[in-house]
Backbone of each chain as nested JSON, in Angstrom:
{
  "chains": [
    {"id": "A", "residues": [
      {"number": 1, "name": "MET", "atoms": {"N": [-202.334, -35.167, 3.051], "CA": [-201.044, -34.674, 2.564], "C": [-200.697, -33.374, 3.277]}},
      {"number": 2, "name": "THR", "atoms": {"N": [-199.516, -33.3, 3.809], "CA": [-199.126, -32.046, 4.434], "C": [-198.73, -31.063, 3.341]}},
      {"number": 3, "name": "ASN", "atoms": {"N": [-198.938, -29.814, 3.626], "CA": [-198.597, -28.8, 2.633], "C": [-197.677, -27.764, 3.28]}},
      {"number": 4, "name": "VAL", "atoms": {"N": [-196.432, -28.174, 3.515], "CA": [-195.476, -27.283, 4.159], "C": [-194.923, -26.319, 3.109]}},
      {"number": 5, "name": "HIS", "atoms": {"N": [-195.004, -25.04, 3.41], "CA": [-194.506, -24.066, 2.448], "C": [-192.978, -24.036, 2.484]}},
      {"number": 6, "name": "LYS", "atoms": {"N": [-192.365, -24.26, 1.334], "CA": [-190.907, -24.223, 1.26], "C": [-190.44, -22.906, 0.653]}},
      {"number": 7, "name": "SER", "atoms": {"N": [-189.524, -22.229, 1.357], "CA": [-188.93, -21.026, 0.786], "C": [-187.838, -21.447, -0.193]}},
      {"number": 8, "name": "ARG", "atoms": {"N": [-187.61, -20.626, -1.188], "CA": [-186.54, -20.881, -2.152], "C": [-185.849, -19.538, -2.337]}},
      {"number": 9, "name": "ILE", "atoms": {"N": [-184.707, -19.383, -1.671], "CA": [-184.075, -18.075, -1.573], "C": [-182.696, -18.113, -2.215]}},
      {"number": 10, "name": "SER", "atoms": {"N": [-182.394, -17.064, -2.968], "CA": [-181.056, -16.951, -3.541], "C": [-180.211, -16.066, -2.618]}},
      {"number": 11, "name": "VAL", "atoms": {"N": [-179.078, -16.586, -2.186], "CA": [-178.207, -15.815, -1.293], "C": [-176.785, -15.783, -1.858]}},
      {"number": 12, "name": "ASP", "atoms": {"N": [-176.032, -14.798, -1.422], "CA": [-174.631, -14.683, -1.821], "C": [-173.764, -15.044, -0.609]}},
      {"number": 13, "name": "ILE", "atoms": {"N": [-172.912, -16.035, -0.773], "CA": [-171.98, -16.39, 0.302], "C": [-170.577, -16.394, -0.271]}},
      {"number": 14, "name": "TYR", "atoms": {"N": [-169.748, -15.528, 0.23], "CA": [-168.338, -15.452, -0.181], "C": [-168.238, -15.341, -1.704]}},
      {"number": 15, "name": "GLY", "atoms": {"N": [-169.082, -14.478, -2.26], "CA": [-169.003, -14.186, -3.689], "C": [-169.648, -15.203, -4.618]}},
      {"number": 16, "name": "GLN", "atoms": {"N": [-170.291, -16.221, -4.039], "CA": [-170.97, -17.229, -4.863], "C": [-172.472, -17.194, -4.584]}},
      {"number": 17, "name": "GLN", "atoms": {"N": [-173.273, -17.437, -5.616], "CA": [-174.714, -17.501, -5.436], "C": [-175.135, -18.928, -5.051]}},
      {"number": 18, "name": "TYR", "atoms": {"N": [-176.036, -19.024, -4.073], "CA": [-176.588, -20.316, -3.679], "C": [-178.103, -20.211, -3.631]}},
      {"number": 19, "name": "ILE", "atoms": {"N": [-178.784, -21.248, -4.085], "CA": [-180.23, -21.333, -3.892], "C": [-180.449, -22.209, -2.664]}},
      {"number": 20, "name": "ILE", "atoms": {"N": [-181.006, -21.615, -1.624], "CA": [-181.249, -22.368, -0.39], "C": [-182.748, -22.639, -0.284]}},
      {"number": 21, "name": "MET", "atoms": {"N": [-183.093, -23.904, -0.091], "CA": [-184.502, -24.239, 0.084], "C": [-184.727, -24.744, 1.5]}},
      {"number": 22, "name": "GLY", "atoms": {"N": [-185.849, -24.346, 2.075], "CA": [-186.128, -24.814, 3.425], "C": [-187.483, -24.332, 3.877]}},
      {"number": 23, "name": "THR", "atoms": {"N": [-187.932, -24.879, 4.994], "CA": [-189.241, -24.478, 5.518], "C": [-189.104, -23.224, 6.385]}},
      {"number": 24, "name": "GLU", "atoms": {"N": [-187.865, -22.793, 6.647], "CA": [-187.65, -21.579, 7.437], "C": [-188.055, -20.338, 6.629]}},
      {"number": 25, "name": "SER", "atoms": {"N": [-188.238, -19.218, 7.333], "CA": [-188.618, -17.981, 6.653], "C": [-187.449, -17.462, 5.816]}},
      {"number": 26, "name": "PRO", "atoms": {"N": [-187.763, -16.69, 4.757], "CA": [-186.685, -16.091, 3.959], "C": [-185.715, -15.292, 4.831]}},
      {"number": 27, "name": "ASN", "atoms": {"N": [-186.228, -14.574, 5.812], "CA": [-185.339, -13.789, 6.675], "C": [-184.376, -14.669, 7.461]}},
      {"number": 28, "name": "HIS", "atoms": {"N": [-184.882, -15.803, 7.942], "CA": [-184.024, -16.725, 8.688], "C": [-182.922, -17.27, 7.769]}},
      {"number": 29, "name": "ILE", "atoms": {"N": [-183.308, -17.645, 6.551], "CA": [-182.329, -18.195, 5.602], "C": [-181.261, -17.142, 5.274]}},
      {"number": 30, "name": "ARG", "atoms": {"N": [-181.716, -15.884, 5.089], "CA": [-180.743, -14.812, 4.797], "C": [-179.794, -14.582, 5.98]}},
      {"number": 31, "name": "LEU", "atoms": {"N": [-180.34, -14.687, 7.204], "CA": [-179.499, -14.518, 8.398], "C": [-178.431, -15.612, 8.456]}},
      {"number": 32, "name": "VAL", "atoms": {"N": [-178.854, -16.867, 8.223], "CA": [-177.909, -17.991, 8.242], "C": [-176.8, -17.751, 7.213]}},
      {"number": 33, "name": "ALA", "atoms": {"N": [-177.205, -17.37, 5.994], "CA": [-176.221, -17.14, 4.923], "C": [-175.25, -16.027, 5.304]}},
      {"number": 34, "name": "SER", "atoms": {"N": [-175.759, -14.97, 5.913], "CA": [-174.856, -13.859, 6.236], "C": [-173.909, -14.24, 7.372]}},
      {"number": 35, "name": "LEU", "atoms": {"N": [-174.364, -15.103, 8.29], "CA": [-173.46, -15.568, 9.352], "C": [-172.343, -16.437, 8.77]}},
      {"number": 36, "name": "VAL", "atoms": {"N": [-172.701, -17.308, 7.819], "CA": [-171.681, -18.162, 7.184], "C": [-170.681, -17.284, 6.421]}},
      {"number": 37, "name": "ASN", "atoms": {"N": [-171.216, -16.314, 5.682], "CA": [-170.376, -15.378, 4.934], "C": [-169.392, -14.643, 5.871]}},
      {"number": 38, "name": "ASP", "atoms": {"N": [-169.932, -14.122, 6.992], "CA": [-169.086, -13.393, 7.953], "C": [-168.002, -14.302, 8.52]}},
      {"number": 39, "name": "LYS", "atoms": {"N": [-168.398, -15.541, 8.872], "CA": [-167.429, -16.46, 9.481], "C": [-166.334, -16.819, 8.483]}},
      {"number": 40, "name": "MET", "atoms": {"N": [-166.704, -17.012, 7.207], "CA": [-165.685, -17.315, 6.191], "C": [-164.705, -16.146, 6.056]}},
      {"number": 41, "name": "ARG", "atoms": {"N": [-165.229, -14.927, 6.061], "CA": [-164.343, -13.758, 5.942], "C": [-163.446, -13.617, 7.171]}},
      {"number": 42, "name": "GLU", "atoms": {"N": [-163.994, -13.947, 8.339], "CA": [-163.2, -13.869, 9.575], "C": [-162.049, -14.891, 9.536]}},
      {"number": 43, "name": "ILE", "atoms": {"N": [-162.385, -16.139, 9.148], "CA": [-161.34, -17.176, 9.092], "C": [-160.311, -16.823, 8.01]}},
      {"number": 44, "name": "HIS", "atoms": {"N": [-160.798, -16.271, 6.896], "CA": [-159.869, -15.863, 5.827], "C": [-158.899, -14.788, 6.312]}},
      {"number": 45, "name": "SER", "atoms": {"N": [-159.425, -13.819, 7.095], "CA": [-158.556, -12.721, 7.535], "C": [-157.452, -13.238, 8.464]}},
      {"number": 46, "name": "LYS", "atoms": {"N": [-157.738, -14.347, 9.185], "CA": [-156.719, -14.914, 10.074], "C": [-155.795, -15.876, 9.339]}},
      {"number": 47, "name": "ASN", "atoms": {"N": [-156.285, -16.448, 8.237], "CA": [-155.499, -17.431, 7.467], "C": [-155.621, -17.113, 5.98]}},
      {"number": 48, "name": "PRO", "atoms": {"N": [-154.97, -16.031, 5.534], "CA": [-155.175, -15.568, 4.152], "C": [-154.711, -16.567, 3.089]}},
      {"number": 49, "name": "ASN", "atoms": {"N": [-153.899, -17.573, 3.478], "CA": [-153.399, -18.513, 2.475], "C": [-154.308, -19.722, 2.238]}},
      {"number": 50, "name": "LEU", "atoms": {"N": [-155.367, -19.835, 3.039], "CA": [-156.265, -20.983, 2.871], "C": [-157.051, -20.873, 1.577]}},
      {"number": 51, "name": "ASP", "atoms": {"N": [-157.181, -21.988, 0.834], "CA": [-158.045, -21.94, -0.347], "C": [-159.517, -21.987, 0.096]}},
      {"number": 52, "name": "VAL", "atoms": {"N": [-160.401, -21.588, -0.83], "CA": [-161.824, -21.429, -0.491], "C": [-162.429, -22.725, 0.036]}},
      {"number": 53, "name": "ASN", "atoms": {"N": [-162.009, -23.815, -0.544], "CA": [-162.523, -25.119, -0.147], "C": [-162.216, -25.406, 1.336]}},
      {"number": 54, "name": "LYS", "atoms": {"N": [-160.952, -25.252, 1.72], "CA": [-160.576, -25.486, 3.121], "C": [-161.239, -24.467, 4.039]}},
      {"number": 55, "name": "LEU", "atoms": {"N": [-161.343, -23.244, 3.546], "CA": [-161.997, -22.178, 4.306], "C": [-163.437, -22.563, 4.64]}},
      {"number": 56, "name": "ALA", "atoms": {"N": [-164.137, -23.097, 3.648], "CA": [-165.534, -23.487, 3.849], "C": [-165.62, -24.664, 4.819]}},
      {"number": 57, "name": "VAL", "atoms": {"N": [-164.697, -25.637, 4.69], "CA": [-164.712, -26.79, 5.595], "C": [-164.446, -26.326, 7.025]}},
      {"number": 58, "name": "LEU", "atoms": {"N": [-163.481, -25.422, 7.206], "CA": [-163.179, -24.937, 8.563], "C": [-164.334, -24.106, 9.129]}},
      {"number": 59, "name": "THR", "atoms": {"N": [-165.071, -23.433, 8.252], "CA": [-166.264, -22.705, 8.699], "C": [-167.314, -23.699, 9.202]}},
      {"number": 60, "name": "ALA", "atoms": {"N": [-167.453, -24.806, 8.473], "CA": [-168.387, -25.85, 8.912], "C": [-167.935, -26.455, 10.237]}},
      {"number": 61, "name": "VAL", "atoms": {"N": [-166.624, -26.684, 10.384], "CA": [-166.077, -27.227, 11.64], "C": [-166.417, -26.278, 12.799]}},
      {"number": 62, "name": "ASN", "atoms": {"N": [-166.203, -25.002, 12.557], "CA": [-166.487, -23.986, 13.566], "C": [-167.962, -23.998, 13.975]}},
      {"number": 63, "name": "ALA", "atoms": {"N": [-168.843, -24.066, 12.97], "CA": [-170.281, -24.019, 13.247], "C": [-170.737, -25.266, 14.009]}},
      {"number": 64, "name": "VAL", "atoms": {"N": [-170.207, -26.442, 13.608], "CA": [-170.591, -27.681, 14.295], "C": [-170.079, -27.663, 15.732]}},
      {"number": 65, "name": "ASN", "atoms": {"N": [-168.888, -27.112, 15.931], "CA": [-168.331, -26.995, 17.279], "C": [-169.232, -26.129, 18.164]}},
      {"number": 66, "name": "GLU", "atoms": {"N": [-169.64, -24.968, 17.661], "CA": [-170.532, -24.076, 18.42], "C": [-171.863, -24.767, 18.702]}},
      {"number": 67, "name": "TYR", "atoms": {"N": [-172.332, -25.512, 17.685], "CA": [-173.597, -26.24, 17.832], "C": [-173.507, -27.252, 18.979]}},
      {"number": 68, "name": "LEU", "atoms": {"N": [-172.415, -28.016, 19.02], "CA": [-172.265, -29.045, 20.058], "C": [-172.162, -28.423, 21.449]}},
      {"number": 69, "name": "LYS", "atoms": {"N": [-171.451, -27.279, 21.536], "CA": [-171.302, -26.624, 22.838], "C": [-172.681, -26.168, 23.34]}},
      {"number": 70, "name": "MET", "atoms": {"N": [-173.468, -25.608, 22.401], "CA": [-174.791, -25.14, 22.78], "C": [-175.71, -26.302, 23.149]}},
      {"number": 71, "name": "LYS", "atoms": {"N": [-175.541, -27.429, 22.44], "CA": [-176.339, -28.617, 22.729], "C": [-176.043, -29.091, 24.156]}},
      {"number": 72, "name": "ASP", "atoms": {"N": [-174.768, -29.095, 24.543], "CA": [-174.383, -29.474, 25.905], "C": [-175.047, -28.548, 26.917]}},
      {"number": 73, "name": "GLU", "atoms": {"N": [-175.007, -27.236, 26.62], "CA": [-175.585, -26.256, 27.541], "C": [-177.086, -26.487, 27.688]}},
      {"number": 74, "name": "LEU", "atoms": {"N": [-177.738, -26.753, 26.55], "CA": [-179.184, -26.99, 26.552], "C": [-179.523, -28.227, 27.372]}},
      {"number": 75, "name": "GLU", "atoms": {"N": [-178.748, -29.309, 27.182], "CA": [-179.011, -30.553, 27.913], "C": [-178.801, -30.355, 29.413]}},
      {"number": 76, "name": "GLN", "atoms": {"N": [-177.766, -29.579, 29.746], "CA": [-177.479, -29.28, 31.149], "C": [-178.65, -28.529, 31.788]}},
      {"number": 77, "name": "LEU", "atoms": {"N": [-179.165, -27.538, 31.054], "CA": [-180.276, -26.72, 31.537], "C": [-181.541, -27.566, 31.716]}},
      {"number": 78, "name": "LYS", "atoms": {"N": [-181.774, -28.482, 30.771], "CA": [-182.944, -29.355, 30.86], "C": [-182.84, -30.275, 32.079]}},
      {"number": 79, "name": "LEU", "atoms": {"N": [-181.626, -30.763, 32.337], "CA": [-181.39, -31.614, 33.507], "C": [-181.696, -30.862, 34.793]}},
      {"number": 80, "name": "GLU", "atoms": {"N": [-181.176, -29.611, 34.859], "CA": [-181.415, -28.781, 36.042], "C": [-182.899, -28.549, 36.253]}},
      {"number": 81, "name": "GLN", "atoms": {"N": [-183.603, -28.251, 35.147], "CA": [-185.036, -28.005, 35.212], "C": [-185.762, -29.246, 35.73]}},
      {"number": 82, "name": "GLN", "atoms": {"N": [-185.334, -30.417, 35.246], "CA": [-185.958, -31.655, 35.662], "C": [-185.732, -31.889, 37.158]}},
      {"number": 83, "name": "LYS", "atoms": {"N": [-184.497, -31.615, 37.618], "CA": [-184.169, -31.791, 39.034], "C": [-185.062, -30.924, 39.902]}},
      {"number": 84, "name": "GLU", "atoms": {"N": [-185.257, -29.646, 39.465], "CA": [-186.094, -28.725, 40.228], "C": [-187.527, -29.221, 40.317]}},
      {"number": 85, "name": "LYS", "atoms": {"N": [-188.008, -29.804, 39.215], "CA": [-189.376, -30.335, 39.205], "C": [-189.502, -31.532, 40.13]}},
      {"number": 86, "name": "ASP", "atoms": {"N": [-188.426, -32.32, 40.239], "CA": [-188.471, -33.539, 41.032], "C": [-188.483, -33.26, 42.532]}},
      {"number": 87, "name": "TYR", "atoms": {"N": [-188.018, -32.053, 42.928], "CA": [-187.995, -31.748, 44.375], "C": [-189.36, -31.31, 44.871]}}
    ]},
    {"id": "B", "residues": [
      {"number": 1, "name": "MET", "atoms": {"N": [-150.206, -14.697, 33.475], "CA": [-150.434, -15.286, 32.146], "C": [-151.226, -16.583, 32.289]}},
      {"number": 2, "name": "THR", "atoms": {"N": [-152.286, -16.692, 31.522], "CA": [-153.039, -17.943, 31.579], "C": [-152.298, -18.988, 30.749]}},
      {"number": 3, "name": "ASN", "atoms": {"N": [-152.445, -20.217, 31.141], "CA": [-151.763, -21.279, 30.434], "C": [-152.797, -22.324, 29.993]}},
      {"number": 4, "name": "VAL", "atoms": {"N": [-153.595, -21.935, 28.993], "CA": [-154.639, -22.833, 28.511], "C": [-154.003, -23.841, 27.568]}},
      {"number": 5, "name": "HIS", "atoms": {"N": [-154.243, -25.116, 27.838], "CA": [-153.648, -26.142, 26.992], "C": [-154.39, -26.214, 25.661]}},
      {"number": 6, "name": "LYS", "atoms": {"N": [-153.657, -26.06, 24.568], "CA": [-154.276, -26.142, 23.247], "C": [-153.984, -27.499, 22.619]}},
      {"number": 7, "name": "SER", "atoms": {"N": [-155.068, -28.143, 22.171], "CA": [-154.869, -29.389, 21.427], "C": [-154.519, -29.038, 19.984]}},
      {"number": 8, "name": "ARG", "atoms": {"N": [-153.768, -29.914, 19.355], "CA": [-153.413, -29.742, 17.952], "C": [-153.608, -31.103, 17.313]}},
      {"number": 9, "name": "ILE", "atoms": {"N": [-154.736, -31.229, 16.625], "CA": [-155.157, -32.551, 16.176], "C": [-155.239, -32.586, 14.649]}},
      {"number": 10, "name": "SER", "atoms": {"N": [-154.743, -33.673, 14.071], "CA": [-154.87, -33.857, 12.625], "C": [-156.108, -34.715, 12.354]}},
      {"number": 11, "name": "VAL", "atoms": {"N": [-157.009, -34.189, 11.533], "CA": [-158.226, -34.944, 11.219], "C": [-158.391, -35.035, 9.7]}},
      {"number": 12, "name": "ASP", "atoms": {"N": [-159.182, -36.021, 9.291], "CA": [-159.481, -36.188, 7.867], "C": [-160.941, -35.808, 7.649]}},
      {"number": 13, "name": "ILE", "atoms": {"N": [-161.172, -34.833, 6.771], "CA": [-162.553, -34.457, 6.445], "C": [-162.697, -34.502, 4.93]}},
      {"number": 14, "name": "TYR", "atoms": {"N": [-163.572, -35.374, 4.474], "CA": [-163.865, -35.505, 3.049], "C": [-162.57, -35.687, 2.231]}},
      {"number": 15, "name": "GLY", "atoms": {"N": [-161.697, -36.551, 2.772], "CA": [-160.478, -36.912, 2.044], "C": [-159.33, -35.919, 2.129]}},
      {"number": 16, "name": "GLN", "atoms": {"N": [-159.507, -34.855, 2.928], "CA": [-158.428, -33.868, 3.096], "C": [-157.971, -33.861, 4.554]}},
      {"number": 17, "name": "GLN", "atoms": {"N": [-156.674, -33.643, 4.744], "CA": [-156.153, -33.549, 6.107], "C": [-156.253, -32.102, 6.607]}},
      {"number": 18, "name": "TYR", "atoms": {"N": [-156.683, -31.938, 7.842], "CA": [-156.742, -30.614, 8.478], "C": [-156.08, -30.678, 9.836]}},
      {"number": 19, "name": "ILE", "atoms": {"N": [-155.333, -29.635, 10.178], "CA": [-154.824, -29.509, 11.545], "C": [-155.781, -28.57, 12.272]}},
      {"number": 20, "name": "ILE", "atoms": {"N": [-156.446, -29.099, 13.283], "CA": [-157.4, -28.287, 14.041], "C": [-156.786, -27.977, 15.4]}},
      {"number": 21, "name": "MET", "atoms": {"N": [-156.744, -26.707, 15.733], "CA": [-156.231, -26.334, 17.043], "C": [-157.358, -25.759, 17.882]}},
      {"number": 22, "name": "GLY", "atoms": {"N": [-157.361, -26.1, 19.167], "CA": [-158.409, -25.557, 20.029], "C": [-158.179, -25.978, 21.456]}},
      {"number": 23, "name": "THR", "atoms": {"N": [-158.945, -25.387, 22.351], "CA": [-158.809, -25.733, 23.767], "C": [-159.666, -26.954, 24.108]}},
      {"number": 24, "name": "GLU", "atoms": {"N": [-160.491, -27.387, 23.147], "CA": [-161.322, -28.566, 23.382], "C": [-160.462, -29.831, 23.418]}},
      {"number": 25, "name": "SER", "atoms": {"N": [-161.033, -30.912, 23.95], "CA": [-160.278, -32.168, 24.032], "C": [-160.11, -32.756, 22.625]}},
      {"number": 26, "name": "PRO", "atoms": {"N": [-159.057, -33.56, 22.44], "CA": [-158.865, -34.219, 21.149], "C": [-160.11, -35.007, 20.719]}},
      {"number": 27, "name": "ASN", "atoms": {"N": [-160.762, -35.678, 21.678], "CA": [-161.953, -36.447, 21.324], "C": [-163.076, -35.557, 20.806]}},
      {"number": 28, "name": "HIS", "atoms": {"N": [-163.236, -34.388, 21.428], "CA": [-164.272, -33.45, 20.986], "C": [-163.961, -32.974, 19.553]}},
      {"number": 29, "name": "ILE", "atoms": {"N": [-162.698, -32.644, 19.316], "CA": [-162.311, -32.166, 17.976], "C": [-162.549, -33.26, 16.926]}},
      {"number": 30, "name": "ARG", "atoms": {"N": [-162.21, -34.524, 17.299], "CA": [-162.439, -35.627, 16.352], "C": [-163.927, -35.836, 16.08]}},
      {"number": 31, "name": "LEU", "atoms": {"N": [-164.749, -35.64, 17.13], "CA": [-166.2, -35.779, 16.953], "C": [-166.729, -34.714, 15.993]}},
      {"number": 32, "name": "VAL", "atoms": {"N": [-166.286, -33.461, 16.201], "CA": [-166.72, -32.362, 15.323], "C": [-166.335, -32.68, 13.874]}},
      {"number": 33, "name": "ALA", "atoms": {"N": [-165.079, -33.102, 13.676], "CA": [-164.605, -33.398, 12.32], "C": [-165.428, -34.517, 11.689]}},
      {"number": 34, "name": "SER", "atoms": {"N": [-165.764, -35.546, 12.478], "CA": [-166.494, -36.67, 11.885], "C": [-167.932, -36.256, 11.555]}},
      {"number": 35, "name": "LEU", "atoms": {"N": [-168.508, -35.332, 12.348], "CA": [-169.861, -34.842, 12.028], "C": [-169.854, -34.033, 10.73]}},
      {"number": 36, "name": "VAL", "atoms": {"N": [-168.813, -33.195, 10.568], "CA": [-168.709, -32.395, 9.332], "C": [-168.529, -33.331, 8.135]}},
      {"number": 37, "name": "ASN", "atoms": {"N": [-167.647, -34.322, 8.306], "CA": [-167.415, -35.304, 7.248], "C": [-168.719, -36.023, 6.856]}},
      {"number": 38, "name": "ASP", "atoms": {"N": [-169.465, -36.483, 7.871], "CA": [-170.726, -37.192, 7.613], "C": [-171.722, -36.292, 6.891]}},
      {"number": 39, "name": "LYS", "atoms": {"N": [-171.821, -35.022, 7.339], "CA": [-172.789, -34.108, 6.741], "C": [-172.422, -33.815, 5.293]}},
      {"number": 40, "name": "MET", "atoms": {"N": [-171.102, -33.657, 5.018], "CA": [-170.676, -33.425, 3.634], "C": [-171.046, -34.622, 2.757]}},
      {"number": 41, "name": "ARG", "atoms": {"N": [-170.835, -35.818, 3.267], "CA": [-171.168, -37.015, 2.476], "C": [-172.682, -37.124, 2.273]}},
      {"number": 42, "name": "GLU", "atoms": {"N": [-173.446, -36.738, 3.29], "CA": [-174.914, -36.79, 3.18], "C": [-175.398, -35.808, 2.1]}},
      {"number": 43, "name": "ILE", "atoms": {"N": [-174.871, -34.553, 2.165], "CA": [-175.29, -33.553, 1.17], "C": [-174.825, -33.974, -0.228]}},
      {"number": 44, "name": "HIS", "atoms": {"N": [-173.621, -34.564, -0.299], "CA": [-173.128, -35.035, -1.597], "C": [-174.03, -36.118, -2.183]}},
      {"number": 45, "name": "SER", "atoms": {"N": [-174.503, -37.033, -1.32], "CA": [-175.326, -38.137, -1.841], "C": [-176.65, -37.612, -2.406]}},
      {"number": 46, "name": "LYS", "atoms": {"N": [-177.118, -36.463, -1.855], "CA": [-178.371, -35.881, -2.362], "C": [-178.131, -34.96, -3.56]}},
      {"number": 47, "name": "ASN", "atoms": {"N": [-176.909, -34.428, -3.666], "CA": [-176.571, -33.489, -4.757], "C": [-175.217, -33.866, -5.339]}},
      {"number": 48, "name": "PRO", "atoms": {"N": [-175.163, -34.992, -6.081], "CA": [-173.852, -35.505, -6.53], "C": [-173.105, -34.562, -7.468]}},
      {"number": 49, "name": "ASN", "atoms": {"N": [-173.806, -33.55, -8.028], "CA": [-173.124, -32.66, -8.98], "C": [-172.455, -31.454, -8.332]}},
      {"number": 50, "name": "LEU", "atoms": {"N": [-172.671, -31.271, -7.024], "CA": [-172.069, -30.111, -6.349], "C": [-170.558, -30.264, -6.253]}},
      {"number": 51, "name": "ASP", "atoms": {"N": [-169.806, -29.18, -6.503], "CA": [-168.364, -29.269, -6.277], "C": [-168.068, -29.169, -4.773]}},
      {"number": 52, "name": "VAL", "atoms": {"N": [-166.849, -29.58, -4.402], "CA": [-166.491, -29.703, -2.984], "C": [-166.652, -28.374, -2.248]}},
      {"number": 53, "name": "ASN", "atoms": {"N": [-166.299, -27.296, -2.938], "CA": [-166.383, -25.966, -2.358], "C": [-167.827, -25.633, -1.957]}},
      {"number": 54, "name": "LYS", "atoms": {"N": [-168.768, -25.808, -2.893], "CA": [-170.18, -25.53, -2.588], "C": [-170.711, -26.493, -1.529]}},
      {"number": 55, "name": "LEU", "atoms": {"N": [-170.244, -27.736, -1.605], "CA": [-170.645, -28.751, -0.642], "C": [-170.262, -28.311, 0.771]}},
      {"number": 56, "name": "ALA", "atoms": {"N": [-169.043, -27.806, 0.927], "CA": [-168.564, -27.372, 2.24], "C": [-169.351, -26.148, 2.713]}},
      {"number": 57, "name": "VAL", "atoms": {"N": [-169.637, -25.217, 1.792], "CA": [-170.411, -24.022, 2.177], "C": [-171.813, -24.436, 2.633]}},
      {"number": 58, "name": "LEU", "atoms": {"N": [-172.439, -25.361, 1.894], "CA": [-173.785, -25.793, 2.277], "C": [-173.768, -26.566, 3.592]}},
      {"number": 59, "name": "THR", "atoms": {"N": [-172.674, -27.262, 3.866], "CA": [-172.528, -27.934, 5.163], "C": [-172.46, -26.896, 6.286]}},
      {"number": 60, "name": "ALA", "atoms": {"N": [-171.721, -25.816, 6.029], "CA": [-171.643, -24.729, 7.012], "C": [-173.016, -24.085, 7.2]}},
      {"number": 61, "name": "VAL", "atoms": {"N": [-173.746, -23.868, 6.108], "CA": [-175.102, -23.293, 6.18], "C": [-175.984, -24.184, 7.06]}},
      {"number": 62, "name": "ASN", "atoms": {"N": [-175.908, -25.473, 6.814], "CA": [-176.684, -26.439, 7.57], "C": [-176.361, -26.372, 9.067]}},
      {"number": 63, "name": "ALA", "atoms": {"N": [-175.077, -26.332, 9.383], "CA": [-174.652, -26.318, 10.787], "C": [-175.071, -25.027, 11.475]}},
      {"number": 64, "name": "VAL", "atoms": {"N": [-174.935, -23.891, 10.777], "CA": [-175.326, -22.607, 11.381], "C": [-176.839, -22.572, 11.601]}},
      {"number": 65, "name": "ASN", "atoms": {"N": [-177.573, -23.154, 10.668], "CA": [-179.027, -23.229, 10.806], "C": [-179.417, -24.036, 12.053]}},
      {"number": 66, "name": "GLU", "atoms": {"N": [-178.805, -25.207, 12.224], "CA": [-179.084, -26.033, 13.404], "C": [-178.684, -25.296, 14.684]}},
      {"number": 67, "name": "TYR", "atoms": {"N": [-177.557, -24.588, 14.602], "CA": [-177.067, -23.816, 15.75], "C": [-178.094, -22.757, 16.164]}},
      {"number": 68, "name": "LEU", "atoms": {"N": [-178.626, -22.014, 15.177], "CA": [-179.585, -20.946, 15.491], "C": [-180.877, -21.509, 16.079]}},
      {"number": 69, "name": "LYS", "atoms": {"N": [-181.316, -22.64, 15.544], "CA": [-182.548, -23.251, 16.058], "C": [-182.356, -23.657, 17.514]}},
      {"number": 70, "name": "MET", "atoms": {"N": [-181.166, -24.23, 17.796], "CA": [-180.893, -24.649, 19.165], "C": [-180.749, -23.453, 20.099]}},
      {"number": 71, "name": "LYS", "atoms": {"N": [-180.186, -22.366, 19.565], "CA": [-180.031, -21.137, 20.353], "C": [-181.41, -20.602, 20.753]}},
      {"number": 72, "name": "ASP", "atoms": {"N": [-182.353, -20.619, 19.804], "CA": [-183.723, -20.189, 20.1], "C": [-184.321, -21.044, 21.208]}},
      {"number": 73, "name": "GLU", "atoms": {"N": [-184.115, -22.371, 21.081], "CA": [-184.68, -23.293, 22.063], "C": [-184.089, -23.024, 23.448]}},
      {"number": 74, "name": "LEU", "atoms": {"N": [-182.76, -22.78, 23.473], "CA": [-182.075, -22.505, 24.733], "C": [-182.597, -21.223, 25.367]}},
      {"number": 75, "name": "GLU", "atoms": {"N": [-182.769, -20.173, 24.553], "CA": [-183.262, -18.892, 25.08], "C": [-184.683, -19.031, 25.614]}},
      {"number": 76, "name": "GLN", "atoms": {"N": [-185.49, -19.817, 24.904], "CA": [-186.865, -20.066, 25.334], "C": [-186.875, -20.755, 26.695]}},
      {"number": 77, "name": "LEU", "atoms": {"N": [-186.011, -21.748, 26.841], "CA": [-185.932, -22.517, 28.078], "C": [-185.464, -21.634, 29.234]}},
      {"number": 78, "name": "LYS", "atoms": {"N": [-184.489, -20.758, 28.949], "CA": [-183.985, -19.852, 29.991], "C": [-185.082, -18.886, 30.428]}},
      {"number": 79, "name": "LEU", "atoms": {"N": [-185.88, -18.404, 29.463], "CA": [-186.998, -17.514, 29.77], "C": [-188.005, -18.21, 30.677]}},
      {"number": 80, "name": "GLU", "atoms": {"N": [-188.328, -19.459, 30.331], "CA": [-189.283, -20.233, 31.14], "C": [-188.766, -20.415, 32.557]}},
      {"number": 81, "name": "GLN", "atoms": {"N": [-187.464, -20.739, 32.66], "CA": [-186.842, -20.938, 33.965], "C": [-186.914, -19.654, 34.793]}},
      {"number": 82, "name": "GLN", "atoms": {"N": [-186.683, -18.53, 34.139], "CA": [-186.718, -17.241, 34.819], "C": [-188.124, -16.938, 35.314]}},
      {"number": 83, "name": "LYS", "atoms": {"N": [-189.122, -17.224, 34.473], "CA": [-190.519, -17.002, 34.841], "C": [-190.878, -17.805, 36.082]}},
      {"number": 84, "name": "GLU", "atoms": {"N": [-190.434, -19.084, 36.102], "CA": [-190.729, -19.949, 37.248], "C": [-190.106, -19.403, 38.525]}},
      {"number": 85, "name": "LYS", "atoms": {"N": [-188.901, -18.847, 38.398], "CA": [-188.219, -18.28, 39.574], "C": [-188.935, -17.039, 40.079]}},
      {"number": 86, "name": "ASP", "atoms": {"N": [-189.527, -16.264, 39.122], "CA": [-190.177, -15.019, 39.481], "C": [-191.486, -15.232, 40.233]}},
      {"number": 87, "name": "TYR", "atoms": {"N": [-192.089, -16.433, 40.071], "CA": [-193.357, -16.657, 40.756], "C": [-193.141, -17.023, 42.224]}}
    ]}
  ]
}
């Protein structure tokens, strides 16, 4: 049986408390929460009429977009590395 | 003056319509929206009592977490590449 230690951290995001569970360190979980919080406040400041629900969805859209761009960059870098090894 | 073409795409995420604007291609924007939609449905199936607002925030938390992990991997790979060049 594996015994992976799970963190259980309470964080505040946009004025709401969330219990986040994960195998990541408490510091990592707090960093993620604070980035989401910052991004929600940034999107709110540009679109003050958005309700919290749409704000959160657009924050998720933003994060997934950044994730995909980084994934492309990572794959490109891996390809380059492979090419160099092949020569 | 730069003339960057901005897409303006209407997408459906978790039963709500969103207008997403960006310099990315319409297909990329639709892919991002469908990933957010899928992730929201996945988190909902595991936590059916969560309201939509919390569901969207947790989806954003999830995406930012994946983003940070990939960023670490990318930085590690760049470091390795740099080391190889230095030898």
